[in-house]
C-alpha positions in Angstrom: 29.6 -21.8 48.8 26.9 -19.8 47.5 24.0 -18.6 49.9 20.5 -19.6 49.2 18.2 -16.4 48.7 15.0 -18.3 48.6 13.5 -21.4 47.1 10.0 -22.4 45.9 8.5 -25.7 44.5 6.3 -24.9 41.3 3.7 -27.1 40.0 4.0 -27.4 36.1 0.9 -29.3 34.2 1.7 -32.0 32.1 -1.5 -31.3 30.2 -3.2 -28.0 29.3 -6.6 -26.9 28.2 -6.7 -24.2 25.3 -9.2 -21.4 26.2 -10.2 -18.5 24.0 -12.9 -16.0 23.7 -15.6 -16.1 26.7 -13.9 -18.8 28.1 -10.8 -17.3 28.5 -12.1 -14.3 30.0 -14.0 -15.9 32.7 -11.0 -18.0 33.7 -9.0 -15.0 33.8 -11.5 -13.1 36.2 -12.0 -16.3 38.4 -8.2 -16.7 38.7 -7.7 -13.0 39.5 -10.9 -13.2 42.2 -9.3 -16.2 43.8 -5.5 -14.5 44.0 -7.3 -11.4 45.7 -9.2 -13.5 48.3 -7.5 -13.2 51.9 -7.9 -17.0 52.7 -6.3 -18.3 49.1 -2.4 -18.5 49.6 -1.8 -19.7 46.0 -3.4 -20.4 42.7 -2.4 -23.2 40.3 -4.2 -23.7 36.7 -3.7 -25.6 33.5 -5.1 -23.4 31.1 -3.2 -22.1 27.6 -4.5 -18.8 26.5 -3.4 -17.2 23.3 -0.9 -14.0 24.0 -3.1 -11.5 22.3 -5.9 -12.8 24.5 -3.8 -12.1 27.4 -2.7 -8.6 26.3 -6.3 -7.5 25.6 -7.3 -8.5 29.1 -4.5 -6.9 30.8 
């Protein structure tokens, strides 16, 4: 037997929305604000942002 250290249910979108430019910046800012809010337990999204924009935003 192998002991279980943890488990998590993850939501994976079937459809994604491609974002770039200003839309990508806005959704990343919104997502960050939601994650930092005390009353929010988790944030799920279906956006697809190119890697170069994600690196630039970091």
